[in-house]
C-alpha positions as a printed Julia matrix, in Angstrom:
207×3 Matrix{Float64}:
   0.0     0.0    0.0
   3.02    2.32   0.1
   2.3     3.47  -3.46
  -0.77    5.29  -2.14
   1.26    7.86  -0.3
   3.35    8.59  -3.39
   0.35    9.04  -5.67
  -1.38   12.35  -6.21
  -3.65   13.42  -3.4
  -7.28   12.53  -3.98
  -9.59   15.17  -5.33
 -11.21   16.22  -2.1
 -14.62   17.89  -1.94
 -14.7    21.51  -0.9
 -14.86   21.45   2.89
 -15.28   24.92   4.4
 -12.67   26.08   6.87
 -13.67   25.06  10.38
 -15.62   21.99   9.26
 -15.11   18.25   8.95
 -16.75   15.81   6.54
 -17.8    12.94   8.77
 -19.45    9.59   8.25
 -20.62    8.94  11.8
 -20.3     9.69  15.49
 -21.03    7.94  18.78
 -20.5     8.68  22.46
 -19.43    6.27  25.18
 -17.75    3.58  23.07
 -15.62    1.04  24.93
 -14.27   -0.95  21.94
 -12.4     1.82  20.1
  -9.61    2.59  22.54
  -8.93    2.87  26.26
 -11.76    3.8   28.58
 -15.03    5.38  27.49
 -14.69    7.4   24.32
 -16.38    9.43  21.64
 -15.66    8.1   18.15
 -15.57   10.24  15.01
 -15.59    8.39  11.67
 -14.46   10.65   8.84
 -15.57   10.31   5.23
 -13.16    9.31   2.46
 -10.51    6.63   1.9
  -8.47    5.52  -1.12
  -7.55    2.01  -0.01
 -10.79    0.06  -0.38
  -9.33   -2.84   1.62
 -10.97   -6.22   1.21
 -13.02   -6.95   4.33
 -13.12   -3.27   5.33
 -15.5    -2.7    8.24
 -16.77    0.62   6.85
 -16.99    0.56   3.01
 -19.58    3.34   3.24
 -16.7     5.58   4.26
 -14.73    5.18   1.01
 -16.29    7.93  -1.17
 -14.87   11.4   -0.7
 -18.14   13.13  -1.52
 -19.57   15.29   1.24
 -21.64   13.18   3.61
 -22.18   15.28   6.74
 -20.42   18.59   7.25
 -20.01   19.38  10.93
 -18.43   22.47  12.42
 -15.33   21.67  14.47
 -16.52   23.9   17.32
 -19.92   22.16  17.33
 -18.3    18.72  17.33
 -15.97   19.69  20.19
 -18.94   20.97  22.21
 -20.84   17.75  21.5
 -17.94   15.58  22.69
 -17.32   17.64  25.82
 -21.0    17.82  26.73
 -20.93   14.13  27.69
 -19.02   13.79  30.98
 -18.56   10.05  30.4
 -16.28   10.66  27.41
 -12.7    10.26  28.65
 -11.14   10.46  25.23
 -11.78   10.62  21.49
 -10.9     8.2   18.69
 -10.64    9.19  15.02
 -11.44    6.46  12.52
 -12.85    6.27   9.06
 -12.41    6.44   6.27
  -8.89    7.78   6.53
  -8.47   10.43   9.25
  -5.23   11.79   7.82
  -6.92   13.03   4.65
  -8.61   15.53   6.97
  -5.61   16.02   9.23
  -5.72   19.84   9.55
  -9.34   19.85  10.75
  -8.82   16.9   13.07
  -5.7    18.53  14.51
  -7.78   21.63  15.29
 -10.44   19.47  16.94
  -7.72   17.58  18.79
  -6.32   20.76  20.32
  -9.73   21.67  21.72
 -10.23   18.15  23.1
  -6.76   17.97  24.66
  -7.15   21.43  26.21
 -10.24   20.1   28.01
  -8.26   17.2   29.46
  -9.39   14.35  27.18
  -6.99   12.0   25.44
  -6.77   11.42  21.71
  -6.25    8.34  19.54
  -6.45    7.68  15.82
  -6.53    4.77  13.44
  -4.86    5.16  10.04
  -4.16    3.04   6.98
  -0.82    4.81   6.57
   2.26    3.68   8.46
   3.85    6.06  10.93
   6.91    6.32   8.66
   4.68    7.42   5.77
   3.0    10.01   7.95
   6.39   11.39   8.95
   7.68   11.54   5.35
   7.73   14.64   3.1
   4.93   13.17   0.98
   2.53   12.7    3.91
  -0.97   14.19   3.62
  -1.18   17.89   4.42
  -1.31   18.49   8.16
  -0.2    14.99   9.14
   2.48   16.28  11.48
   0.07   18.61  13.25
  -2.35   15.75  13.89
   0.42   13.42  15.06
   1.48   16.08  17.56
  -1.95   15.9   19.23
  -2.18   12.1   19.5
  -1.61   10.0   22.59
  -2.01    6.74  20.65
  -1.82    5.83  16.95
  -2.74    2.48  15.41
  -1.22    2.37  11.95
  -1.33    0.15   8.9
  -4.12   -0.92   6.55
  -6.49   -3.73   7.44
  -5.27   -6.89   5.66
  -7.96   -9.55   5.59
  -5.47  -12.42   5.17
  -3.7   -11.26   8.35
  -6.88  -10.77  10.38
  -6.73  -11.44  14.12
  -9.79  -12.84  15.87
  -8.71  -12.65  19.48
 -10.26  -11.17  22.62
  -6.72  -10.18  23.64
  -5.66   -8.17  20.58
  -6.3    -4.43  20.27
  -5.47   -4.51  16.53
  -7.46   -6.15  13.76
  -4.69   -7.54  11.52
  -1.15   -8.62  12.28
   0.56   -5.91  10.21
  -0.92   -3.12  12.32
   1.13   -1.49  15.06
   0.32    0.46  18.21
   2.36    3.62  18.76
   2.08    5.11  22.25
   3.17    8.75  22.28
   2.02    9.41  25.86
   3.67    7.15  28.43
   0.59    7.41  30.66
  -1.08    4.93  28.29
   1.61    2.25  28.38
  -0.54    0.03  30.63
  -3.92    1.03  29.17
  -3.87   -0.91  25.9
  -6.37   -3.38  27.29
  -9.35   -3.19  24.93
  -9.88   -5.98  22.39
 -10.61   -5.48  18.71
 -12.71   -8.66  18.6
 -15.73   -7.01  20.17
 -18.73   -5.12  18.95
 -21.19   -2.55  20.28
 -24.66   -1.56  19.19
 -25.6     2.05  19.91
 -29.3     2.89  19.63
 -29.78    6.57  18.86
 -32.68    8.79  19.88
 -34.3     8.47  16.46
 -34.22    4.68  16.69
 -31.36    4.11  14.25
 -28.54    1.83  15.27
 -24.78    2.22  14.91
 -22.88   -1.04  15.05
 -19.18   -0.69  15.72
 -16.28   -2.95  16.56
 -14.32   -5.7   14.83
 -17.23   -8.06  14.19
 -19.7    -5.35  13.24
 -19.41   -3.09  10.25
 -20.32    0.46  11.13
 -23.84    0.76   9.77
 -27.08    2.58  10.15
 -30.18    0.41   9.91
């Protein structure tokens, strides 16, 4: 997948300054990182990995534009949220906006984690997506590498979904907090009756 980072950037839809193009959001997840977390799934990914949990996130067309300030307020309004996880889609194609959101979240005392299909080395290279360094600077934890179906892990003891993926802990306070398991799923029932299914066994979906 390293050729992806060397190819031309995707043609991204026009996202106004101060906004993110997101696919979904939940509060109080316990299968997407340490503790109880808000999860933001961004829209858009080039990889189209076989077995991807969220194929609905692949198109880069605008799905739901949400103001960064509004999203920060939403996250912080729930006192049970101890941290935030960025997933997707590919978070690093919207790195500048997520870095801005991350600063607001970190300033309020929450921790920050992201998944990415890039490797850390790619994100630290000169050809990384715009704003990658700024987003990395905000993260406490990064899980990198694309999902590879042939390397899938089905274990209640593994926090990653395929064997090529790596956990990078940038904040030593989280060295002993990598205790969640990827082989879990949650069903969140929203106020309007729709359901969001998230976790390794459940594709993110609205039904």
